C-alpha positions as CSV (number, residue, x, y, z in Angstrom):
1,X,0.0,-0.1,0.2
2,X,1.3,3.6,-1.0
3,X,2.0,5.8,2.0
4,X,0.6,9.2,0.8
5,X,2.6,12.2,2.5
6,X,-0.3,14.6,1.9
7,X,-3.2,14.7,0.0
8,X,-4.2,18.0,-1.9
9,X,-7.4,19.5,-3.1
10,X,-8.3,22.1,-5.9
11,X,-8.7,25.6,-4.9
12,X,-11.6,27.1,-6.5
13,X,-14.0,30.1,-5.3
14,X,-11.7,30.5,-2.2
15,X,-12.5,26.9,-1.0
16,X,-10.5,23.8,-1.1
17,X,-12.6,21.4,-3.1
18,X,-12.4,17.7,-4.4
19,X,-12.9,16.9,-8.1
20,X,-16.7,16.2,-8.8
21,X,-15.4,13.1,-10.2
22,X,-14.1,12.0,-6.9
23,X,-10.9,10.8,-8.9
24,X,-7.4,11.2,-8.0
25,X,-3.7,10.4,-9.1
26,X,-0.5,10.1,-7.2
27,X,2.8,11.9,-8.1
28,X,6.0,10.7,-6.6
29,X,8.6,13.0,-5.4
30,X,11.9,11.5,-4.0
31,X,10.2,8.2,-2.9
32,X,7.2,10.1,-1.3
33,X,3.8,10.1,-2.6
34,X,1.3,13.2,-3.1
35,X,-2.4,12.6,-3.8
36,X,-3.6,15.3,-6.2
37,X,-7.1,15.8,-7.7
38,X,-7.8,14.6,-11.2
39,X,-9.8,17.6,-12.8
40,X,-12.9,17.0,-14.8
41,X,-14.7,18.9,-17.2
42,X,-17.1,19.9,-14.7
43,X,-14.3,21.2,-12.4
44,X,-13.2,23.2,-15.4
45,X,-16.8,24.8,-15.8
46,X,-17.1,25.6,-12.2
47,X,-13.7,27.1,-12.2
48,X,-14.6,29.5,-15.2
49,X,-17.9,30.4,-13.4
50,X,-15.8,31.2,-10.2
51,X,-13.2,33.2,-12.5
52,X,-15.9,35.4,-14.1
53,X,-17.4,36.3,-10.7
54,X,-14.0,36.8,-9.2
55,X,-12.9,39.1,-12.3
56,X,-15.8,41.5,-11.4
57,X,-14.4,41.9,-7.9
58,X,-11.0,41.9,-8.4
59,X,-10.9,44.3,-11.4
60,X,-13.1,46.7,-9.4
61,X,-10.6,47.2,-6.5
62,X,-8.3,50.0,-6.6
63,X,-4.7,49.6,-7.7
64,X,-3.6,50.4,-4.4
65,X,-5.7,47.6,-2.7
66,X,-4.4,45.2,-5.3
67,X,-1.0,46.2,-4.6
68,X,-1.5,45.8,-0.9
69,X,-3.0,42.3,-1.4
70,X,0.0,41.3,-3.6
71,X,2.4,42.6,-1.1
72,X,0.9,40.5,1.8
73,X,1.1,37.5,-0.6
74,X,4.7,38.1,-1.3
75,X,5.2,38.3,2.4
76,X,3.7,35.0,2.9
77,X,5.5,33.3,0.2
78,X,8.8,34.7,1.6
79,X,7.9,33.6,5.0
80,X,7.6,29.9,3.6
81,X,10.3,30.1,1.4
82,X,12.1,27.3,3.0
83,X,9.3,24.9,2.2
84,X,9.2,26.0,-1.1
85,X,12.8,25.5,-1.6
86,X,12.5,22.0,-0.2
87,X,9.6,21.2,-2.6
88,X,11.8,22.4,-5.6
89,X,14.5,20.4,-4.5
90,X,12.3,17.3,-4.2
91,X,11.5,18.0,-7.9
92,X,15.1,17.4,-8.6
93,X,16.6,21.0,-8.5
94,X,19.7,21.6,-6.6
95,X,19.8,24.2,-4.0
96,X,22.1,26.1,-6.0
97,X,19.8,26.3,-9.0
98,X,16.8,27.2,-6.7
99,X,18.8,29.8,-4.8
100,X,20.6,31.7,-7.4
101,X,18.4,33.3,-9.8
102,X,19.0,37.1,-9.4
103,X,18.3,40.2,-11.1
104,X,20.5,41.0,-14.1
105,X,21.2,44.7,-12.7
106,X,20.8,48.1,-14.6
107,X,18.2,48.0,-17.3
108,X,17.7,50.6,-20.0
109,X,14.1,50.4,-21.3
110,X,13.1,52.5,-24.3
111,X,9.3,52.9,-24.1
112,X,6.8,52.3,-27.1
113,X,5.5,54.7,-29.6
114,X,2.1,54.7,-28.4
115,X,1.1,57.3,-25.8
116,X,-0.3,54.9,-23.2
117,X,0.1,54.9,-19.3
118,X,-0.5,51.1,-19.4
119,X,2.2,50.4,-22.0
120,X,4.6,53.0,-19.9
121,X,4.2,50.8,-16.9
122,X,4.6,47.7,-18.5
123,X,7.9,48.7,-19.9
124,X,9.2,49.4,-16.5
125,X,7.4,47.1,-13.9
126,X,8.6,43.6,-15.0
127,X,12.3,44.6,-14.6
128,X,11.7,46.5,-11.4
129,X,9.8,43.7,-9.9
130,X,12.5,41.3,-9.8
131,X,14.9,43.8,-8.3
132,X,16.6,45.6,-11.3
133,X,17.0,49.2,-11.3
134,X,15.7,50.9,-14.5
135,X,16.4,53.8,-16.7
136,X,13.2,54.5,-18.6
137,X,13.5,56.6,-21.7
138,X,10.6,58.0,-23.7
139,X,10.0,60.0,-26.9
140,X,6.2,59.9,-27.7
141,X,5.4,59.1,-24.1
142,X,7.7,61.5,-22.6
143,X,5.0,63.9,-20.8
144,X,3.2,61.1,-19.4
145,X,6.7,59.7,-18.3
146,X,7.5,62.8,-16.5
147,X,4.3,63.2,-14.9
148,X,4.7,59.7,-13.6
149,X,7.9,60.8,-12.2
150,X,6.2,63.0,-9.8
151,X,4.3,60.1,-8.3
152,X,7.7,58.1,-8.0
153,X,9.1,61.1,-6.2
154,X,6.5,60.8,-3.6
155,X,6.8,57.1,-3.1
156,X,9.1,55.0,-1.3
157,X,11.3,53.9,-4.2
158,X,14.9,54.2,-3.3
159,X,16.8,56.9,-5.1
160,X,18.1,55.8,-8.3
161,X,16.0,52.7,-8.4
162,X,13.9,54.1,-11.1
163,X,14.8,57.0,-13.6
164,X,12.8,58.6,-16.0
165,X,14.5,60.3,-19.1
166,X,13.1,62.0,-22.4
167,X,14.4,63.0,-25.4
168,X,15.4,61.6,-28.9
169,X,16.9,58.1,-28.8
170,X,18.8,58.4,-31.7
171,X,21.1,61.0,-30.1
172,X,22.0,58.7,-27.2
173,X,21.8,55.2,-29.0
174,X,25.7,54.7,-29.2
175,X,26.1,55.9,-25.7
176,X,23.4,53.6,-24.3
177,X,24.5,50.5,-26.3
178,X,28.3,50.9,-25.6
179,X,27.9,51.6,-21.7
180,X,29.5,48.8,-19.8
181,X,27.4,49.4,-16.7
182,X,24.1,48.9,-18.2
183,X,23.3,45.2,-18.1
184,X,20.4,44.8,-20.6
185,X,18.4,47.1,-23.1
186,X,14.9,46.4,-23.5
187,X,13.6,47.9,-26.6
188,X,9.6,48.4,-26.4
189,X,9.7,50.4,-29.6
190,X,10.4,49.2,-33.1
191,X,13.4,50.4,-34.6
192,X,14.8,50.1,-38.1
193,X,17.2,47.4,-39.1
194,X,20.0,49.6,-39.0
195,X,19.4,51.1,-35.6
196,X,18.9,47.7,-34.1
197,X,21.9,46.2,-35.7
198,X,24.2,49.2,-34.3
199,X,22.9,48.6,-30.9
200,X,23.3,44.7,-31.0
201,X,27.0,45.0,-32.4
202,X,27.8,47.6,-29.6
203,X,26.3,45.4,-26.8
204,X,28.2,42.3,-27.9
205,X,31.5,44.4,-27.2
206,X,29.9,45.4,-23.7
207,X,28.5,41.8,-23.0
208,X,25.1,43.2,-22.4
209,X,21.7,41.6,-23.4
210,X,19.3,43.3,-25.9
211,X,15.7,42.4,-26.2
212,X,13.6,43.9,-28.8
213,X,9.7,44.0,-28.2
214,X,10.1,41.7,-25.0
215,X,6.9,40.2,-23.7
216,X,4.9,42.3,-21.1
217,X,2.4,39.5,-20.2
218,X,2.6,36.8,-17.3
219,X,6.0,35.1,-16.3
220,X,7.7,35.5,-19.5
221,X,7.7,39.4,-18.9
222,X,10.4,38.9,-16.1
223,X,12.4,36.1,-17.4
224,X,14.9,38.4,-19.4
225,X,15.7,40.4,-16.3
226,X,16.9,37.3,-14.4
227,X,20.1,35.6,-14.8
228,X,20.5,31.9,-13.3
229,X,23.9,31.4,-11.6
230,X,25.4,28.0,-11.6
231,X,27.5,27.2,-8.7
232,X,30.0,24.2,-9.4
233,X,31.3,22.3,-6.6
234,X,33.1,18.8,-6.2
235,X,30.7,15.9,-5.6
236,X,31.9,13.3,-3.1
237,X,31.8,9.6,-3.9
């Protein structure tokens, strides 16, 4: 008989629920077994109904409240960090790989051509969220960006963690792409082939990453701004 370490339920509509089918399956991690619900089509329909109602509630909250809720969640995750690390190691990751994913450093972000507060924020937040410092540069969005700087100045951001600049990118293209202390250039604005080629050539000399039109959705939006450092060490026999 299999010894089950823990039985999980699905989480739907703020409650832990079994699959309506009553079916489960087991997953083995390092010789220990977990019992998990086998989600059915009915479970999916229930989750969609719940999500539609949840969307109305979540989208009607203020950005400030959403930020507070997400911050509280991040505190809880940090408080349970060791249990997450342990579970990741049970999946076969080494502690080095789990623990050494760091922000890449200084990011230069060229905002897009559309005059949009959402697009401006999404060109800044992913890299800022993982711990990078950001230099945000705007042309078409410059007035909006510098207005945004007034709110930054009245917030708790450490000085230098987010810098807002405006101007003509062509005037500083060489300086940015050659600067050895800029670790990554994120181009949210479409450039001509010649400009992009120049940036990539200059960046290769200073060993910096260049991302043209990086994703601004989901987890893929933060991945360019993280680097995983592998720690090599001798393994005993």
